C-alpha positions in Angstrom: -1.8 12.2 -48.3 -4.3 14.3 -46.4 -1.6 17.0 -45.8 -1.7 18.0 -49.5 -5.3 17.3 -50.3 -7.7 19.6 -52.1 -7.3 23.3 -51.8 -3.9 23.1 -50.0 -2.4 21.1 -52.9 -3.9 23.5 -55.4 -2.5 26.5 -53.5 0.9 24.9 -53.1 1.1 24.1 -56.7 0.2 27.7 -57.7 2.8 29.0 -55.2 5.5 26.8 -56.7 4.6 27.8 -60.2 5.0 31.5 -59.2 8.3 30.7 -57.4 9.6 28.9 -60.5 8.7 31.9 -62.7 10.3 34.4 -60.4 13.4 32.2 -60.0 13.7 31.9 -63.8 13.5 35.6 -64.2 16.0 36.2 -61.5 18.4 33.7 -63.0 18.0 35.0 -66.6 18.2 38.7 -65.8 22.0 38.8 -65.0 22.7 36.6 -68.0 20.9 39.0 -70.4 22.2 42.3 -68.9 25.9 41.6 -68.6 28.7 41.4 -71.2 30.8 38.4 -71.9 30.1 34.9 -73.2 27.0 33.1 -72.0 29.0 30.3 -70.4 31.2 32.7 -68.4 28.1 34.6 -67.2 26.3 31.4 -66.2 29.3 30.0 -64.5 29.9 33.1 -62.5 26.3 33.3 -61.4 25.9 29.6 -60.6 29.1 29.5 -58.5 28.2 32.5 -56.4 26.4 32.1 -53.1 23.3 33.8 -54.4 23.3 31.6 -57.6 23.6 28.4 -55.6 20.6 29.5 -53.5 18.6 30.4 -56.6 19.4 27.1 -58.4 18.6 25.1 -55.3 15.3 26.9 -54.7 14.4 26.4 -58.3 14.9 22.7 -58.2 13.1 22.3 -54.9 10.2 24.2 -56.3 10.2 22.2 -59.5 10.3 18.9 -57.5 7.4 19.9 -55.3 5.4 21.2 -58.3 6.1 18.0 -60.2 5.2 15.8 -57.2 1.8 17.5 -56.7 0.9 17.4 -60.4 1.9 13.7 -60.9 0.3 12.7 -57.6 -3.0 14.3 -58.6 -2.9 12.7 -62.1 -2.1 9.2 -60.6 -4.8 9.5 -58.0 -7.4 10.7 -60.6 -6.6 8.2 -63.4 -5.0 5.1 -61.9 -8.0 3.3 -60.3 -6.3 0.1 -59.2 -5.0 0.7 -55.7 -2.3 -2.0 -56.2 -0.8 0.2 -58.9 -1.0 3.6 -57.2 1.5 3.1 -54.4 4.3 1.5 -56.6 3.8 4.2 -59.2 3.9 7.0 -56.7 6.9 5.4 -55.1 8.8 5.4 -58.4 7.9 9.0 -59.0 9.0 10.0 -55.5 12.3 8.0 -55.9 13.1 9.8 -59.2 12.3 13.2 -57.8 14.3 12.6 -54.6 17.2 11.3 -56.8 17.1 14.5 -58.8 17.2 16.6 -55.7 20.1 14.7 -54.3 22.0 15.0 -57.6 21.4 18.8 -57.7 22.8 19.0 -54.1 25.8 16.9 -55.1 26.5 19.2 -58.0 26.1 22.4 -56.0 28.4 21.3 -53.1 
């Protein structure tokens, strides 16, 4: 827990927020500027090599951003130590499961 404590966690969460914003703009720009149906544009972008990297980077950034936020809320507001670890374990399990599912879809 000391690796992402204090200012490091704050900076990492701000960095992931900026990364999410940039990745959303990069992902939405080709969809808005090209002709054709929305599904065809999305499918073409998502199946390209660059699109897979963008989607994967987006979900990794989202997972890390969510982990830091939820971890901080749990550590601040769940005062019973017996509840903290199971709650954080459930959150970690769900976030890891989402990451695995995204990898399975992209490959």
